[in-house]
C-alpha positions, -999 to +999 in steps of 0.1 A: -062+029-235-045+028-199-015+045-212-044+073-223-064+070-195-030+076-169-022+105-190-051+123-186-055+115-148-018+129-146-027+156-165-058+165-139-039+159-108-015+185-118-044+212-117-056+227-083-081+202-071-113+222-082-134+192-098-132+165-074-161+146-094-148+150-123-114+136-111-128+106-093-145+093-125-107+092-140-096+075-111-127+050-113-115+047-153-079+039-144-091+012-119-112-007-142-088-002-170-062-016-153-084-048-141-091-050-173-056-051-192-031-061-166-023-098-169-036-121-144-001-127-134+011-093-123-021-091-097-007-115-072+026-139-059+025-162-087+041-195-076+070-206-102+068-235-121+092-265-118+106-259-147+112-218-138+127-230-106+152-253-123+163-229-147+166-206-120+191-229-098+214-239-128+215-201-135+220-193-098+248-221-095+266-201-123+265-171-105+236-151-124+226-121-095+192-121-109+186-156-104+201-158-073+176-133-063+149-149-072+154-183-053+157-158-026+122-141-031+107-178-036+122-186+002+111-153+013+078-154+006+071-190+007+063-196-031+061-229-039+082-238-008+081-234+029+093-204+040+129-197+052+142-166+061+176-172+064+177-195+032+164-166+017+189-141+032+217-169+015+208-162-019+201-124-018+235-118+001+249-138-032+234-114-051+243-081-035+277-090-037+272-089-072+257-055-069+221-063-074+202-034-064+173-052-060+191-076-037+206-045-016+166-036-007+158-069+001+186-075+024+176-040+040+140-052+049+151-086+064+174-063+089+146-039+092+120-063+108+145-094+120+137-118+094+163-145+094+186-124+113+185-103+142+166-071+136+197-041+128+181-010+120+218+002+113+227-025+084+190-020+071+200+019+065+230+007+053+219-014+029+186+008+017+212+034+012+230+013-010+199+009-031+191+045-034+226+050-053+206+035-080+176+053-077+155+021-062+119+036-053+114+009-025+150+016-012+137+051-008+104+045+006+121+026+028+147+049+039+119+073+042+100+055+064+128+049+089+133+085+094+093+090+098+093+061+122+127+068+140+139+034+136+178+035+143+175+072+141+161+101+154+124+104+141+128+134+115+094+140+089+110+163+072+140+142+061+111+112+056+093+136+031+124+141+010+125+105+007+090+097+001+088+122-022+117+112-044+098+074-043+064+092-055+082+106-081+086+071-093+052+060-089+057+042-056+016+041-043+030+036-008+051+067-009+023+087-024-003+072+003+025+082+032+033+120+014-011+118+020-009+112+056+024+136+059+000+163+048-029+151+066-013+151+101+011+183+095+043+162+096+071+178+083+051+198+061+020+221+069-010+204+073-030+208+046-063+186+037-064+193+000-029+188-008-038+154+014-063+142-006-047+148-038-017+123-026-043+099-013-063+103-049-029+092-066-026+061-042-063+050-047-062+047-087-032+025-081-054+003-058-042+013-024-071+004-002-058+024+028-055+053+003-094+051-006-103+043+031-086+077+038-106+094+010-135+080+024-130+096+055-126+125+047-158+128+024-171+113+056-158+140+083-157+172+054-122+172+058-107+190+027-139+187+008-178+194+014-192+163+035-211+142+013-219+108+028-226+089-010-192+098-020-180+087+016-194+056+009-181+051-027-147+051-014-151+028+018-166+002-007-133+001-028-115-004+002-140-029+017-139-050-011-102-052-009-108-063+027-102-035+044-119-037+078-119-002+091-137+006+059-162-024+066-170-010+097-175+025+086-200+010+056-216-007+084-224+027+108-235+043+077-260+015+069-268+015+108-277+055+113-287+059+072-258+081+062-259+086+024-278+049+024-315+042+035-311+028+072-306-009+070-298-025+100-295-061+087-272-044+057-254-034+086-249-058+107-238-079+078-209-053+073-199-052+109-196-092+104-174-086+078-152-065+098-151-084+130-147-115+104-111-094+093-103-091+132-111-055+142-130-057+178-153-026+171-169-047+144-174-073+164-190-055+190-213-035+171-224-072+152-230-087+185-252-057+196-274-054+163-274-095+162-290-095+199-319-070+184-323-100+159-307-078+128 
C-alpha cells in the first residue's frame, strides 16, 4: 500500500503545481501509511541488546568493518552506553581504513562539528568527498551544506544546489528541504515560491517538521499559493505535534487572533506555553501576557 501511495505521490509531484488540495491528500496518505506500516524500530533510535553488542564486538575484533561502524555509532549516539566521541572516532577510523563508505561520512561529520577531534573543515570535506565517490546521499548533502554555509570554503550557492540535488534525487528529506529553502530565498537559483513549495511537500511527506512548518507559513502569508488560514493551521499542527516550537507559536497566534479557527485565548495560551516549554522566547512572552489576563 505504501509503495502504491508513494508512486502516486511521485507521479503527481512531476506535474505542474495545479491541484494543491489533491496533492495534500496524497501527502497525508503517505504520512499515515508510513506511521502504520513502518516498524517501530525504524521510527526511533533503538538501543541494541547485549547479545547484539557482543556479536558486534566479536565481529569487529575479527576485522568486520560494518561491526566496527556499528560500535562507533553506539558510542557517538550513546546507545546503551555513555556517549564517547573519541571512542566513536576510533571505531569509525578502523572501519574507514577498510573502505566502508558510511564510516568516511561519519568521520566527516565528527570533523565538521568538532566531536572527539578538533574541528577541521578541510578534513571533513575530504572525508565527505571520499564517500560521495560511492554515491552516498548523506555525504552529498553535507558537501552541499558546507558550500551553502561557507564552512572552510567560500559560500557557493550554485555548487550547494548541485550537491543537494544529487542527494535529493536519492530521496533524502534534508536535501529536499534545503532545495525548497534555496528556491524560497532565491539562493543559487531564481526565487520561485511555487518550486519551493513543491520541494517542501516532498520533505513534508517524509515527516520533516521544518518542511511542514514552512508550508504552513506559505499558506499563512500567501506565498506561492492563495492565503488560506485553515490550510496553514493544518500544516502547523503536523509540525507542532513533532515539537516544532515555531509552529506551536504560530498556532497560538492563530487562536489568539481567530485566523482559520474560532478565537480562543485559552487555547492560544496553551499553544504559547508549549512553544515556551520548547525554548522559544516569544512563546514565553505571549504566554505570560495572556496568563496575566487570566487566559
